[in-house]
Each structure stands twice: as C-alpha cells, then as structure tokens.
C-alpha positions, -999 to 999 in steps of 0.1 A, spaced: 646 914 827 636 919 790 663 894 777 657 868 804 655 833 788 624 812 791 624 775 780 584 776 772 563 802 754 538 799 782 534 789 818 531 749 818 503 736 840 516 717 870 481 700 875 479 687 840 513 674 842 505 658 875 473 642 861 493 626 834 520 614 855 498 596 873 479 581 846 509 571 831 522 555 864 492 535 868 491 519 834 530 512 835 526 497 870 499 475 855 522 466 825 549 459 849 527 435 867 517 419 834 554 414 823 562 400 854 533 374 860 531 364 822 570 363 818 565 385 786 600 401 788 600 411 753 575 438 763 600 458 784 605 485 761 567 496 764 573 496 803 604 516 798 585 538 776 558 543 803 584 550 828 599 577 803 565 595 802 561 594 838 596 612 843 588 636 815 557 650 832 574 648 864 600 671 850 572 694 834 558 699 871 593 710 880 597 734 851 567 754 859 590 783 870 597 788 835 632 802 842 668 796 840 665 775 871 639 752 853 667 742 827 675 707 840 637 697 844 630 714 810 657 691 792 644 661 812 608 666 801 618 674 767 639 642 759 617 621 780 585 627 767 600 630 729 613 598 729 590 574 749 569 568 717 601 550 701 600 526 727 560 520 724 570 515 687 597 490 692 571 467 712 546 472 684 572 460 661 577 427 687 537 423 686 540 415 648 567 392 654 546 372 677 513 373 656 535 357 627 549 330 650 512 321 662 499 317 627 530 303 614 529 327 587 564 338 580 557 325 546 534 356 539 558 381 554 583 402 531 606 402 561 615 371 578 600 368 614 634 363 629 645 395 610 613 417 610 618 426 649 657 437 645 652 454 615 626 479 627 640 481 660 675 494 646 657 519 627 640 529 660 672 531 678 687 554 651 657 574 656 659 575 693 694 586 693 689 616 669 659 629 688 676 622 724 706 639 715 688 669 696 666 673 728 699 678 749 712 704 725 680 723 724 687 735 761 722 749 749 728 787 752 742 791 716 719 796 687 738 770 666 734 744 691 697 747 694 692 750 658 715 720 654 693 701 680 660 707 661 675 696 631 686 663 645 650 661 662 632 665 631 655 641 611 650 616 639 613 621 636 611 615 597 632 586 603 606 574 627 580 580 602 597 563 576 604 532 594 568 532 608 552 539 575 574 509 562 562 489 590 524 495 585 528 484 549 547 452 559 521 444 585 493 452 561 506 431 534 511 402 556 476 404 567 463 405 531 484 376 523 475 355 552 436 359 546 442 351 509 469 322 512 491 338 490 528 333 500 554 357 490 578 350 461 608 365 479 619 374 514 643 401 523 670 385 544 695 407 563 732 398 566 734 414 601 770 422 603 768 441 571 731 451 576 737 489 567 748 481 532 739 445 523 707 424 519 699 400 495 667 385 479 660 346 487 631 325 472 605 317 497 595 282 498 555 278 485 540 253 503 513 235 482 486 234 506 465 261 523 460 244 555 485 264 573 505 234 585 534 238 606 569 228 595 582 214 626 554 196 639 521 173 634 499 200 645 481 222 619 475 259 623 437 269 617 440 307 617 403 309 622 404 294 656 432 316 668 424 354 683 452 368 665 429 392 646 421 411 678 459 416 684 466 428 646 435 454 650 454 467 682 485 467 662 471 491 635 453 512 661 484 518 681 501 522 650 482 551 636 485 569 670 521 567 672 520 579 636 498 607 641 519 619 671 552 617 654 535 638 626 522 664 649 560 665 664 575 671 630 550 699 623 556 714 656 595 715 652 594 728 616 569 757 629 600 764 654 596 777 691 579 807 683 552 783 659 516 780 670 521 745 683 549 749 707 534 784 719 503 763 731 504 736 756 472 717 751 483 703 718 512 688 738 484 666 755 459 665 727 483 651 700 510 636 721 500 626 760 466 615 753 473 593 722 504 575 739 482 570 770 456 551 749 483 529 733 493 519 766 459 513 780 452 492 749 479 469 754 470 463 789 435 453 780 446 431 749 481 421 762 503 402 736 509 373 765 480 356 749 498 352 717 531 337 736 507 314 757 492 300 726 522 296 706 540 280 735 510 256 740 510 247 702 548 242 704 546 221 734 518 199 718 537 192 689 567 182 711 543 159 730 528 145 699 563 137 684 577 120 715 544 99 717 549 89 682 586 81 689 573 61 717 550 40 701 576 33 670 602 22 699 572 0 715 561 -15 683 597 -23 672 606 -40 702 575 -60 705 583 -70 668 617 -78 681 602 -99 707 584 -125 686 613 -129 662 623 -166 667 659 -173 677 677 -201 668 706 -212 690 728 -241 682 706 -267 687 684 -253 662 655 -248 685 633 -220 685 632 -197 716 604 -179 721 
C-alpha cells in the first residue's frame, strides 16, 4: 500500500545490529566485572549505558521488518541508543571528580569537587528526560506528537552539548591551573535545595606553597608521582567522542526524517555506535579504579600516620608522667 507506515527510510541491517549488540555486550560484561572486583560502584552509569546500547541494537534486529509490526522494537532502539551516551557522560563527570580527589586539587577547580559531579549529572538527567520522552513521541501516529517528539529530542541534545561543552571547559581550566599552581580566586557553590535559581560565589582558600600538601593529613601530594595524566587524557578523548556524536544527532534530527543522515543507516554506526564503543573500550583499558585505589591508599596512609603520631605523643606523655616525683605525706619521693 502506498500509505503504509515505515519507521525507517531503509531496511535496517540485522547483521550490523547483531555485531554491535555483541561488541557492546562484551565490553559491558567486562565493565560489570571491573565494577564488582574493584568496588567502583560510581561507574555503574557506564555499565547501564552499555546495557542500553545492547538493548537498542537488539531492538534494531527485531525491527528489521520495517512495518507497523516493528513499532515496539523501533521505539526501543530509538530511545535506548539515543540516551545511552547520556549515561556515559555522567560517568565521565564522575572521573573528573576522582582526579581532583587524587591530586588534592579542589582549589584549582571552579566548581567544588563535592558539587561538580552532581551539577553536571543533574543537567544530564534533564537532557536524558527530554530525549527519552521525545523518542517515545516520535513513534506516535499524529503529526503533532511526532513533531513535538523531535523538538524535545533536539532540545535535549542541545542541553547535553551545552553541559558537556561547559564540562570540557571546567576540566581544561582545572588541568591548566593544576599544572601551573594557580588556585582559583572563587568557587561557584550550589545550594542544592534551590540549585535551579540560586548559587553564590565563595572566596577560595589560597595556599601559600605549591607543594600540593593535603589539608587533612600529613602526607603531601606530588602530582608528578601520580598517574592522573593518563586518566584526564582519556577523559578528554572520551568527551570529544561523545560531543561529536551529540553534534551528529543534532544535525540528524534538524534535517528531519527525510534528511540525508536519517535516510542512510551507515552514519548511525560511523558517528554513534563506533564512537560509543570506543569510549567503553577506553575505560576498560584505563579504568578509573586506579584513581580510587591510589586515593584510598593515601587517605589510609594519612590516618595511619596520624594514629602513629598520636600513639607516640601518648607514650611520651605517659613516660614523662612516670618519671615525675610523687611526694607523699611523709615527704619521701616515690620513683
């Protein structure tokens, strides 16, 4: 029939979808193992992103009939593949926070470490909500619902680009200030109960030395002895890949369903699937658990040193008291 509805402007390749479902499945299983063994629970969003990719490409396999019967799997693949990188972005935000902790570098970051992750993750969640709800509407039968869904997706993608661009700027500025020992003059500090409409600037403490000494322990942090650079370079590389993928998606949806990008399946794989697979593999190879392990070792070392110092002071104090003469009622000293 001439007016028969088709979700795609092409017949989707089942084998290509199966290959990437398998590839994402392998790297997701590897990440699941790494998270469990290393107890890096904060990296669960990336694992969930991998699961989203697997489910999405399985949806493409089952929607290969490209007719009305493929509506459900079509919506599944549209929503899950579209939103998976949002979870990858959340993981990347968390990695920067761990780098800041490792090098004791909060004084070099515009946003305090304890606020940084949540600030960007909240923006990510807004983007995720817009994209997922918009993706659901694109499967509607009314033209109004479809157009509204596309507008929501584009708005979500622009939000993701804005937050991600800001994040790259914050990370780059932190990197520069850390290397040049230039603490920020002010931190932006969020009040989370009113985070949408209220923030305030606080004066940052400005240390007098450049030894990167910790504030809470006797152990100094020498950034040249820590492997933070490899992790921040992976962060930059992954950020660029996610950013490029988001730009591609914006252009794709602006062109519309009859546009060149949405009419050619290979671009989905070149500018989305391949890039996101590389992001996951990069974090398999250079896993942020190293940041956590080294930071925890430093904290434990500082605690042990503090405990040893306290024990030494207690021992010296008791020894001193033991040699203090005690004069009883008879006036004789007591050793």
